[in-house]
LOFI-778495 format. One record per residue (C-alpha): residue number from 1; residue in one letter; chain; x, y, z. Coordinates in pm, 1 decimal. Each point is the difference from the previous one (the first is absolute). Layout:
BEGIN
(NUM 'A' 'A' (X Y Z)) ...
***
This chain:
BEGIN
(1 'M' 'A' (1704.2 -2045.3 -6284.7)) (2 'T' 'A' (79.8 219.3 306.6)) (3 'D' 'A' (-116.2 362.2 23.9)) (4 'V' 'A' (307.2 233.8 -85.5)) (5 'F' 'A' (-121.1 214.8 303.1)) (6 'G' 'A' (-13.8 -86.5 371.2)) (7 'P' 'A' (-330.4 28.6 98.4)) (8 'E' 'A' (74.4 326.2 191.1)) (9 'K' 'A' (97.1 149.4 -349.6)) (10 'R' 'A' (-280.8 -162.3 -175.8)) (11 'S' 'A' (-263.3 105.4 214.2)) (12 'A' 'A' (131.5 370.2 -2.3)) (13 'V' 'A' (-4.3 -37.3 -390.6)) (14 'M' 'A' (-351.5 -122.5 -17.6)) (15 'R' 'A' (-156.9 286.5 239.3)) (16 'R' 'A' (146.0 247.9 -292.0)) (17 'V' 'A' (-284.3 -151.7 -224.7)) (18 'R' 'A' (-272.4 226.9 10.0)) (19 'A' 'A' (-327.5 -49.0 -96.8)) (20 'K' 'A' (-67.1 360.1 -79.5)) (21 'D' 'A' (156.3 291.0 -221.6)) (22 'T' 'A' (271.2 -261.7 -157.5)) (23 'G' 'A' (223.7 118.4 -289.6)) (24 'P' 'A' (-264.7 -138.7 -244.2)) (25 'E' 'A' (-314.1 147.2 139.5)) (26 'M' 'A' (202.0 296.1 -17.1)) (27 'T' 'A' (112.5 4.9 -329.7)) (28 'V' 'A' (-415.5 -66.3 -97.7)) (29 'R' 'A' (-98.6 293.8 209.2)) (30 'R' 'A' (267.8 223.5 -143.1)) (31 'A' 'A' (-113.0 -88.4 -320.0)) (32 'L' 'A' (-364.5 60.7 61.9)) (33 'T' 'A' (37.3 345.6 147.5)) (34 'A' 'A' (197.7 102.9 -285.5)) (35 'L' 'A' (-320.0 -129.0 -266.1)) (36 'G' 'A' (-190.3 229.0 249.7)) (37 'A' 'A' (-169.9 -273.4 169.9)) (38 'R' 'A' (-182.1 50.1 337.0)) (39 'Y' 'A' (37.7 -329.3 239.1)) (40 'R' 'A' (-56.9 -101.1 363.2)) (41 'L' 'A' (223.5 -279.0 189.8)) (42 'H' 'A' (-32.0 -265.1 171.6)) (43 'R' 'A' (-378.4 -5.8 51.2)) (44 'K' 'A' (-63.5 -235.9 265.4)) (45 'D' 'A' (-351.3 -13.2 -73.1)) (46 'L' 'A' (26.2 -173.5 -300.4)) (47 'P' 'A' (118.5 -412.9 -67.0)) (48 'G' 'A' (347.4 -9.5 30.2)) (49 'S' 'A' (123.3 344.7 92.7)) (50 'P' 'A' (63.8 132.2 -372.2)) (51 'D' 'A' (310.1 171.9 -54.9)) (52 'I' 'A' (-115.8 289.8 -184.5)) (53 'V' 'A' (-408.7 57.3 -39.1)) (54 'M' 'A' (-160.7 304.5 -244.8)) (55 'P' 'A' (-349.3 -46.8 191.7)) (56 'G' 'A' (-184.9 218.9 -289.1)) (57 'R' 'A' (160.6 -264.1 -268.1)) (58 'K' 'A' (-123.1 -294.0 202.5)) (59 'L' 'A' (361.1 -118.5 -58.9)) (60 'T' 'A' (250.7 -158.2 195.6)) (61 'I' 'A' (354.7 -83.5 -23.2)) (62 'F' 'A' (214.8 -280.7 175.0)) (63 'V' 'A' (381.3 60.4 -61.5)) (64 'H' 'A' (157.8 -348.9 56.0)) (65 'G' 'A' (352.7 -152.7 50.2)) (66 'C' 'A' (52.3 -253.1 -258.4)) (67 'F' 'A' (201.8 -212.1 267.3)) (68 'W' 'A' (-308.3 32.2 262.0)) (69 'H' 'A' (-261.7 -55.0 -214.3)) (70 'G' 'A' (69.5 -278.2 -211.1)) (71 'H' 'A' (-2.8 207.7 -312.3)) (72 'D' 'A' (106.5 -228.7 -318.9)) (73 'C' 'A' (323.9 183.0 -86.5)) (74 'V' 'A' (351.2 -64.3 34.5)) (75 'R' 'A' (29.9 139.3 336.9)) (76 'G' 'A' (-353.5 -107.1 100.5)) (77 'A' 'A' (102.9 -347.9 -49.1)) (78 'R' 'A' (291.9 -10.6 171.1)) (79 'V' 'A' (-5.6 -242.2 308.2)) (80 'P' 'A' (212.6 32.2 302.8)) (81 'K' 'A' (253.8 -312.4 73.4)) (82 'A' 'A' (-54.2 57.6 388.3)) (83 'N' 'A' (-345.0 -82.5 146.9)) (84 'A' 'A' (-147.7 -53.9 -387.2)) (85 'D' 'A' (-297.2 -187.1 167.5)) (86 'Y' 'A' (-105.3 267.4 217.2)) (87 'W' 'A' (27.1 310.6 -289.3)) (88 'I' 'A' (-173.4 -209.3 -246.0)) (89 'A' 'A' (-274.7 -78.0 226.0)) (90 'K' 'A' (0.0 410.9 139.9)) (91 'I' 'A' (23.4 98.7 -407.7)) (92 'G' 'A' (-305.0 -239.4 -70.0)) (93 'R' 'A' (-189.9 156.0 326.0)) (94 'N' 'A' (91.9 373.4 -175.1)) (95 'Q' 'A' (-164.3 -83.9 -290.9)) (96 'A' 'A' (-335.5 -129.5 107.7)) (97 'R' 'A' (-49.6 256.4 227.8)) (98 'D' 'A' (73.4 245.5 -299.1)) (99 'A' 'A' (-262.4 -179.5 -200.6)) (100 'R' 'A' (-245.7 5.2 282.7)) (101 'N' 'A' (83.6 391.2 17.8)) (102 'L' 'A' (-38.9 57.0 -363.6)) (103 'A' 'A' (-341.3 -211.2 -15.4)) (104 'A' 'A' (-151.0 211.8 315.1)) (105 'L' 'A' (54.0 333.3 -173.7)) (106 'A' 'A' (-141.9 -112.7 -327.3)) (107 'E' 'A' (-295.3 -156.7 203.1)) (108 'R' 'A' (-22.5 382.1 112.7)) (109 'G' 'A' (18.9 180.3 -306.0)) (110 'W' 'A' (382.9 96.1 4.2)) (111 'R' 'A' (233.4 -64.9 -297.8)) (112 'A' 'A' (321.8 -97.2 155.6)) (113 'E' 'A' (346.1 -46.9 -172.4)) (114 'V' 'A' (319.9 -111.2 103.2)) (115 'V' 'A' (317.5 168.4 -148.9)) (116 'W' 'A' (315.2 -243.2 63.9)) (117 'E' 'A' (354.2 116.5 130.6)) (118 'C' 'A' (167.7 -155.2 -315.0)) (119 'E' 'A' (-269.1 239.2 -227.6)) (120 'L' 'A' (162.4 306.2 110.0)) (121 'K' 'A' (271.5 -20.0 -207.3)) (122 'G' 'A' (-158.5 67.0 -335.0)) (123 'G' 'A' (-350.9 130.6 -99.7)) (124 'L' 'A' (-153.2 104.8 341.3)) (125 'D' 'A' (-87.3 318.8 -152.1)) (126 'A' 'A' (-194.3 -124.7 -227.7)) (127 'R' 'A' (-178.1 -274.8 175.5)) (128 'L' 'A' (-99.7 290.4 260.4)) (129 'R' 'A' (-113.7 217.2 -279.8)) (130 'A' 'A' (-252.1 -282.2 -79.4)) (131 'L' 'A' (-116.6 -100.6 352.5)) (132 'L' 'A' (-69.9 372.5 25.2)) (133 'A' 'A' (-227.6 10.2 -339.6)) (134 'P' 'A' (-341.5 9.8 30.6)) (135 'Q' 'A' (-174.5 -273.6 31.8)) 
***
């Protein structure tokens, strides 16, 4: 199946996909701020450059898009019809990288949590409260 966009339009669409300050990430950050949590953003000295870092709690939070990181929900299980082999390999590499980063953080003594895009629709506050509770 061919792409619905021409090469120039597809390139423009893909350029708009951001790695930082995404909509889901901003939602989690607003919820954490409302709960009174203090955090740092995108610490490059930690494996995977976590989206949200709470150094005092030794807690990192990654906010993952379901499609890009191959979540097992409806959106994450979708495989594009165009260039399917590329996307399957790409998402597989993303999952392998994520696993390496979570393991490296655990080795350093950090708690690493993943908040999925599909989780933002309900129960986010309860999950964040549980993460912020003293361990």
